C-alpha positions in Angstrom: 42.7 101.4 19.2 39.8 101.2 20.8 39.0 98.3 23.4 35.4 96.8 24.3 33.8 96.6 27.6 35.4 92.7 28.3 38.7 94.3 27.6 38.8 96.9 30.1 37.1 94.2 32.7 40.1 91.7 32.0 42.4 94.7 32.9 40.8 96.4 35.7 40.5 93.4 37.0 44.1 92.4 36.4 45.6 95.9 38.5 43.1 95.6 41.1 44.5 92.0 41.9 48.2 93.0 41.6 47.1 95.7 44.2 45.3 93.5 46.7 47.8 90.6 46.5 50.7 93.3 46.7 49.4 94.8 50.0 48.5 90.8 51.3 52.2 90.2 50.7 52.8 93.3 52.6 51.0 92.7 55.5 51.6 88.5 56.2 55.2 90.4 55.9 54.4 92.5 58.6 52.1 90.0 60.6 54.3 87.3 60.4 58.1 87.7 58.9 58.1 90.7 61.4 55.7 90.0 64.2 58.5 89.2 67.0 60.3 92.6 66.1 57.2 94.9 66.5 55.6 93.2 69.4 59.0 93.4 70.9 59.2 97.4 69.6 55.4 98.1 70.8 56.0 96.3 74.2 59.1 99.1 74.8 57.3 102.0 74.1 53.9 101.4 75.2 55.1 98.7 77.9 56.9 98.6 81.5 60.0 96.8 81.6 59.6 95.2 84.8 62.7 92.7 85.8 62.7 89.5 86.8 65.5 89.3 90.1 67.7 85.8 90.3 67.4 84.3 93.0 71.0 84.2 94.9 73.0 81.1 95.2 72.8 79.7 98.6 76.5 78.9 100.6 76.5 75.7 102.6 79.0 74.4 104.3 81.2 71.1 104.1 78.0 68.8 105.2 74.9 71.1 104.2 74.7 73.4 106.3 72.9 76.4 104.9 75.2 80.0 105.3 73.5 82.4 103.5 70.1 82.3 101.7 67.2 84.6 100.4 64.4 85.7 102.4 61.5 86.7 100.6 60.9 90.3 100.2 59.0 92.9 97.9 60.3 96.0 95.4 57.4 98.6 95.9 56.8 100.6 93.0 55.0 103.3 91.6 52.5 103.7 88.0 52.6 107.3 88.3 50.1 107.0 85.1 47.8 106.0 87.8 48.3 107.8 91.0 45.6 110.3 90.8 46.0 111.8 94.5 50.1 112.0 94.9 49.9 113.6 98.1 47.3 110.9 99.8 49.8 107.9 98.3 52.6 109.3 99.3 51.1 109.3 102.6 49.9 106.2 103.2 52.8 104.6 101.8 55.6 106.5 103.4 53.5 105.9 107.0 54.3 101.5 106.5 58.2 102.0 104.8 59.3 104.5 108.0 60.5 107.2 105.6 59.5 110.5 104.9 55.7 111.5 102.5 57.9 114.3 100.6 60.7 110.6 99.4 57.5 109.1 98.0 55.8 112.1 96.4 59.3 112.8 94.9 59.3 109.5 93.2 55.4 109.5 91.8 56.1 110.8 88.2 52.7 110.7 85.8 55.2 110.2 82.8 56.7 107.4 84.6 54.8 103.8 84.5 58.1 102.2 86.9 59.6 104.2 90.0 61.3 102.1 92.9 60.3 103.3 96.3 61.9 100.9 98.2 63.9 97.5 97.8 63.7 94.9 100.8 60.0 95.5 102.0 59.1 92.7 104.0 56.4 90.7 102.7 53.6 91.5 105.3 54.2 95.3 105.4 53.6 94.6 101.7 50.2 93.3 102.6 49.6 96.0 104.7 50.1 98.6 102.3 48.1 97.3 99.6 45.3 96.7 102.8 44.9 100.1 102.8 45.4 101.7 99.3 42.5 99.4 98.2 40.7 100.9 101.3 41.1 103.9 100.1 40.7 103.8 96.6 43.9 104.3 95.2 45.7 102.5 92.4 48.8 103.5 90.9 51.4 101.0 93.9 52.4 97.6 92.3 55.0 94.9 94.4 57.5 92.6 92.9 58.4 90.0 94.0 61.9 90.2 95.9 64.5 88.3 98.2 67.4 90.0 100.6 70.3 88.2 102.3 70.3 86.9 105.3 72.8 84.5 107.9 71.1 82.4 109.7 74.3 82.4 112.3 74.3 85.7 111.7 78.1 87.3 112.3 79.9 84.0 113.1 81.9 83.1 109.6 80.9 87.3 108.7 84.6 87.5 107.1 84.3 84.3 104.4 81.4 84.9 104.1 81.0 88.8 103.1 77.8 90.4 101.8 76.1 92.2 99.3 75.1 95.4 98.1 72.3 97.6 97.8 73.0 97.0 94.0 73.3 93.2 94.4 77.0 92.8 94.4 79.2 90.7 95.9 81.4 92.6 98.3 84.2 91.2 100.2 84.1 87.3 101.3 83.1 84.5 98.9 80.2 86.4 98.2 82.4 88.6 96.0 85.5 85.7 95.0 81.9 83.9 93.4 79.8 86.7 92.6 79.4 85.2 88.9 78.7 82.1 89.8 75.9 83.1 92.9 74.4 86.0 90.9 72.9 84.9 88.1 71.2 86.7 85.3 67.9 88.7 85.6 64.9 88.8 83.5 62.7 90.9 82.5 59.1 91.3 81.0 56.4 94.0 79.7 53.3 94.4 81.0 50.5 97.5 80.6 48.2 98.1 82.1 44.7 99.2 81.3 42.8 102.1 82.9 41.7 100.5 86.3 45.1 99.3 86.5 44.7 95.6 85.4 47.5 94.5 83.1 46.9 93.5 79.9 47.8 90.3 78.6 49.1 91.2 74.9 53.5 91.5 76.1 53.1 88.5 77.7 55.5 86.8 75.3 57.4 89.7 76.2 59.7 88.3 78.7 63.0 86.6 79.2 63.5 84.1 82.6 65.6 85.0 84.9 68.2 82.0 85.6 68.9 82.2 89.6 72.9 81.6 90.9 74.3 79.1 91.5 75.3 77.3 95.2 78.8 77.1 96.3 79.9 74.5 99.1 82.4 75.8 101.6 85.1 73.8 103.1 84.4 74.9 106.3 82.6 72.8 109.1 80.0 74.4 111.5 80.8 71.9 113.9 84.8 73.2 114.5 83.7 77.0 113.3 81.1 77.4 116.4 84.3 75.5 118.3 86.8 78.1 117.7 84.4 81.1 117.1 83.1 80.1 120.8 86.8 79.8 122.2 87.6 83.3 120.0 85.1 85.7 121.4 86.2 83.8 125.5 89.6 84.2 125.1 89.2 87.6 123.8 87.4 88.5 126.5 89.7 88.1 128.9 92.6 89.3 126.9 91.5 92.4 125.1 93.8 91.8 122.5 93.3 94.7 119.0 92.9 91.6 116.8 93.3 88.1 116.8 92.9 84.9 113.9 92.2 81.1 114.3 92.7 79.5 111.5 92.4 75.8 111.3 93.0 73.7 108.1 93.2 69.9 106.9 97.0 69.5 106.2 97.2 66.8 103.8 94.2 68.7 101.3 94.3 72.0 102.0 90.9 72.1 103.2 90.4 75.6 105.4 87.6 73.8 108.1 87.6 77.3 110.2 88.8 80.7 109.7 87.8 83.6 112.6 88.6 86.4 112.7 88.4 89.2 115.5 86.5 92.0 115.6 84.6 91.1 113.4 80.7 92.2 112.2 77.0 91.8 111.9 76.8 91.7 107.8 73.1 91.7 108.2 73.8 94.8 109.7 77.1 96.3 107.3 75.7 100.4 107.8 76.8 99.6 112.4 79.8 97.8 111.0 83.8 99.9 111.5 86.1 99.5 108.9 88.8 97.5 111.1 86.1 95.2 112.3 85.5 94.4 108.5 89.1 93.2 107.4 89.7 89.4 107.4 93.2 89.7 108.6 93.7 85.6 107.8 94.8 86.7 104.4 95.3 90.4 104.6 97.1 90.7 107.4 101.1 91.0 107.4 102.8 89.9 110.7 106.5 89.1 111.7 106.0 85.1 112.3 108.6 85.2 115.7 109.6 81.0 116.0 107.1 79.7 114.2 109.3 80.3 111.4 112.3 78.2 112.8 110.4 75.3 110.9 111.8 76.8 107.5 115.4 76.6 108.8 115.6 72.9 110.1 113.8 71.2 107.4 116.2 73.2 105.0 118.9 72.1 106.7 118.1 68.7 107.3 117.2 68.4 103.7 120.3 70.1 102.5 122.4 67.6 104.6 124.6 70.5 106.2 124.0 69.2 109.1 123.2 65.5 110.4 120.9 64.5 112.9 123.6 63.9 115.6 125.5 67.1 114.5 125.6 69.9 117.0 125.5 73.3 117.6 127.2 75.5 119.2 124.8 78.1 120.4 127.2 80.4 122.1 125.9 80.3 125.6 123.1 82.6 124.5 125.1 85.6 123.3 125.8 85.6 119.4 127.8 88.7 118.0 127.5 89.0 114.1 127.1 91.9 111.7 127.9 94.0 114.7 125.3 93.6 116.8 124.3 90.4 119.7 122.0 87.9 118.8 120.6 86.6 122.0 118.1 83.7 122.9 116.3 83.4 126.0 118.4 80.5 128.2 122.6 80.2 127.0 122.7 77.3 125.2 125.7 75.3 124.3 126.0 72.5 122.0 122.6 71.5 120.5 121.8 68.8 117.7 118.8 70.4 115.2 115.6 68.7 117.3 117.3 70.2 120.3 117.4 73.7 118.5 113.9 73.5 117.5 112.5 71.9 121.2 114.0 74.9 122.3 113.7 77.5 120.0 117.0 79.0 120.2 117.7 81.9 118.0 121.4 80.9 117.5 120.8 77.6 116.3 118.5 79.0 113.9 120.8 81.8 112.6 123.8 79.2 112.5 121.9 76.9 110.5 121.1 79.8 107.7 124.4 80.9 108.0 126.1 77.5 107.3 123.6 77.0 104.1 123.7 80.6 102.7 121.6 83.4 102.1 120.6 82.2 98.8 119.4 78.3 99.5 117.9 80.2 102.6 116.0 82.2 100.4 114.4 79.6 98.1 113.6 77.2 101.3 111.4 79.9 102.6 109.7 80.4 99.2 109.3 76.9 98.4 107.4 77.0 102.0 104.9 79.4 100.4 106.0 82.6 101.8 106.2 86.3 99.9 103.5 84.3 97.2 99.6 84.6 97.8 98.3 81.2 98.1 95.5 81.1 95.7 93.0 80.7 98.3 89.2 81.6 97.1 88.6 85.1 98.6 89.4 88.1 97.8 92.1 90.6 99.1 94.8 88.3 99.9 98.2 89.5 99.9 101.6 88.0 99.5 103.6 89.8 102.7 106.8 90.6 102.3 110.2 88.3 101.8 112.9 91.0 100.6 115.7 88.4 98.3 119.4 88.3 99.5 120.5 91.3 97.8 117.9 93.4 99.4 119.4 92.1 102.8 121.4 94.2 105.4 124.2 92.8 107.2 121.9 90.8 110.6 118.9 89.8 107.6 120.0 86.4 107.4 121.0 85.9 111.4 117.4 87.4 112.1 115.1 85.8 109.8 114.8 82.2 110.6 113.4 84.0 114.2 111.0 85.2 112.7 112.3 89.0 112.1 112.5 91.0 108.9 110.0 89.3 107.4 105.8 89.6 106.7 104.0 87.2 106.3 100.0 85.6 106.4 98.5 83.6 108.7 97.2 81.7 105.6 100.7 81.4 104.8 101.6 80.4 108.0 99.2 77.4 108.6 99.9 76.1 105.3 103.9 75.6 105.3 103.0 74.3 108.6 101.1 71.8 106.9 104.5 70.7 104.8 105.6 69.1 108.2 102.0 67.6 109.3 101.6 66.1 105.6 105.6 65.0 105.0 106.3 67.6 103.3 103.6 68.7 100.2 102.9 72.3 100.2 99.0 72.2 99.6 97.3 74.9 97.8 94.6 75.9 100.5 90.8 75.8 99.5 87.9 77.5 101.0 85.4 76.0 98.3 84.5 72.3 98.1 81.9 72.0 95.3 79.9 74.6 93.0 76.4 73.2 91.6 73.6 74.8 90.0 70.1 75.5 90.9 69.1 72.5 90.6 71.7 71.0 92.0 73.5 69.7 88.9 77.9 69.9 89.8 79.8 72.3 87.7 82.8 72.1 89.5 84.5 70.4 92.3 87.6 71.9 94.2 89.7 68.4 94.7 93.2 68.6 96.8 96.1 70.4 95.0 99.5 69.7 95.6 101.8 73.3 94.8 104.5 71.8 94.7 107.2 69.0 96.7 109.3 71.4 99.9 110.7 68.3 101.4 110.8 64.6 101.5 109.0 62.6 103.7 112.2 61.8 106.1 113.0 65.4 106.7 109.4 66.0 107.7 109.5 63.0 110.1 112.3 64.3 111.6 110.7 68.1 111.8 107.5 66.1 113.5 109.0 65.2 116.1 110.9 68.3 117.4 107.8 70.0 116.6 106.3 67.1 119.1 109.1 67.3 122.2 108.0 71.2 122.0 105.0 69.9 123.6 106.4 67.5 125.8 108.4 68.1 128.9 111.1 70.1 128.0 109.1 72.1 125.7 108.2 75.7 125.7 105.0 74.6 124.3 103.6 72.0 127.7 100.1 74.8 127.4 99.2 73.3 124.0 98.9 69.7 125.5 96.1 67.7 124.7 95.2 65.2 127.6 95.9 61.5 125.7 97.2 63.0 122.6 100.2 63.8 120.9 100.6 67.5 119.9 103.1 69.2 117.7 103.7 72.9 116.6 105.6 75.9 117.3 105.2 78.9 120.1 105.9 82.5 118.5 107.2 85.6 119.9 106.7 89.0 118.5 107.5 92.6 118.8 105.1 94.7 117.5 105.8 96.7 113.7 105.6 100.3 114.2 103.8 101.5 111.3 106.0 104.4 111.0 109.5 102.1 111.3 111.0 99.7 114.1 108.8 98.4 117.1 106.6 99.0 119.4 107.7 98.9 122.9 106.2 96.6 125.7 103.4 94.9 122.5 103.3 91.6 120.8 102.1 90.0 118.4 102.3 86.4 119.7 101.3 82.5 118.5 100.1 78.7 118.7 100.7 76.9 115.5 100.4 73.6 115.8 98.8 70.1 114.8 97.4 67.0 116.1 97.3 64.1 116.1 101.3 63.8 116.0 101.2 60.4 114.3 98.3 61.0 111.7 97.9 65.0 112.1 94.0 65.4 111.2 94.6 69.3 111.2 96.5 72.0 111.5 95.4 75.4 113.1 97.0 78.5 113.9 96.2 80.7 117.2 97.9 84.5 116.6 97.1 87.1 119.5 97.7 90.9 118.7 98.8 93.3 121.4 97.1 91.0 124.5 96.3 93.3 126.7 98.7 91.7 130.3 101.7 92.5 131.7 104.8 91.9 129.0 106.6 89.4 131.0 103.3 87.4 130.4 103.2 87.7 127.2 104.2 84.6 125.4 103.1 82.5 122.6 103.2 79.6 125.2 101.5 81.8 127.7 99.1 83.1 125.7 98.1 81.3 122.3 99.0 78.0 123.2 95.9 77.1 126.4 93.8 78.7 123.4 95.0 75.8 120.9 94.0 73.4 123.2 91.4 74.1 124.0 89.4 74.0 120.5 91.9 71.1 120.0 90.6 69.1 122.5 87.0 70.3 122.1 87.9 69.3 117.9 89.3 65.9 118.5 85.8 65.0 120.7 84.0 66.4 117.5 86.1 64.6 115.0 85.9 61.1 117.3 89.4 61.1 117.2 91.1 58.2 118.9 93.4 59.2 121.5 96.4 57.5 121.8 98.2 58.5 124.5 98.0 58.3 127.9 96.4 60.9 129.8 98.0 63.8 131.0 96.8 64.8 134.6 95.6 68.2 135.2 98.0 69.4 137.7 101.2 68.4 135.5 100.0 71.0 132.4 99.1 73.8 135.4 103.0 73.9 135.6 103.7 73.6 132.8 103.3 77.4 132.6 107.1 77.9 134.5 108.6 77.1 131.3 106.3 78.4 128.9 107.3 81.1 126.7 
């Protein structure tokens, strides 16, 4: 069959049209449908993936004062493909950064377009490097905008705040416990430069913006925190203890208003900090609480109704034989009511309260007051302490635990247990975080007061409250905790220091005062705990060492909070003579 010219032309046209249509469709598919995929692939093969660092969220106190923020810095990097004279480049850069030229030289690689030379470089130094390199006609050194964490108040509140490491991860404190909220999410962008070092804009669409971190507002009040830290530093100079802790909280809400630990460290100079300086002892240290623990036995005995308010307990005139051991009181007491047992701090009286109610019931109240379990405060590393069940007690544990021995507790547990008395009988969950907001200030989460459980009824709490007020009165053991113009309630604690190898260390004591004010409507509860003060043993008592520190903190805090006085001012001479009765 012979085709004429017209037929051949038609066939050829159809064939060519089909070919060109196929290629056109393919080009459209590659250029439109697959554009993003191939552009991204080209970017990954030919461009530098440059990180865009998220700004870490701020940490603020309850009044909005900034506690941790970000100072602008630069990240200095090298694009080895543009550097023609590595030695000269390294000499100039190293001179400004204070590092060895060999260190810079080792990071210059012709095959690598993005190698970090140094992070956290102050902007002024980066500008100086850029000026010197430009004058020398050297290309290949770039500068990413970055930031570093700074703390405007220096070491103040360091144990609560924590710090971040070189990988921008939180270490200790709120920086660690709220890392996921504070850190945000880093972004990136792809860039490529021409032979002159100018950026080629074709890849600018290949990027993901950074999502800045959230802001965290604490319950801490820096006005009160300043008072606490100033008084604590004065006490450290005077007493030179191994360590000391102060925690001040709102007993009605569980908000932590101040928390300070000594020894301390500088969060902006972590390299010089020692491990012992970095411990937040308020949540990770265990101590025997001493007589501050007597509120548990007294509260439990009244709550269970095993004794009435007018009933008396014979305190054996200061010597009580039980379980093959002798338990002693500081003074020889006869018959005392529960009120008087608390006021005079009778070891024998508290032991008999526990014996009367039985080991299991007493143990359950110890647990109800929050001991032996973590409080759940928003700080890392919290420990539960040690409270053994009755099955693991020896013959004398039931007489020793009520006086604050044979049990290990944390300072934060002590504060929350005393808050039970101050707020009318509820165990509150402590909070050190008030709220979390996004980078635009939109609320993400509010931390509201949380009642863990009711421990005792309000009537019982009121009875213990009055007994604790008399502890700071004329007949009590803590007259040096008195604050002129206010009624103060509280309890002293003196415990021999536990030896890590077993038993106790002779002549070394952990002393404390745990109290609140005003008695009528407590605005705050405060613990002062001093471990191994370097003073004579006959003076190392909670009433002589810790109580005066509490009084100074409480008086200044009352003025700061503008608390109205509710009673006559106690003459200074009257307070000065109280030391003869304190213990």
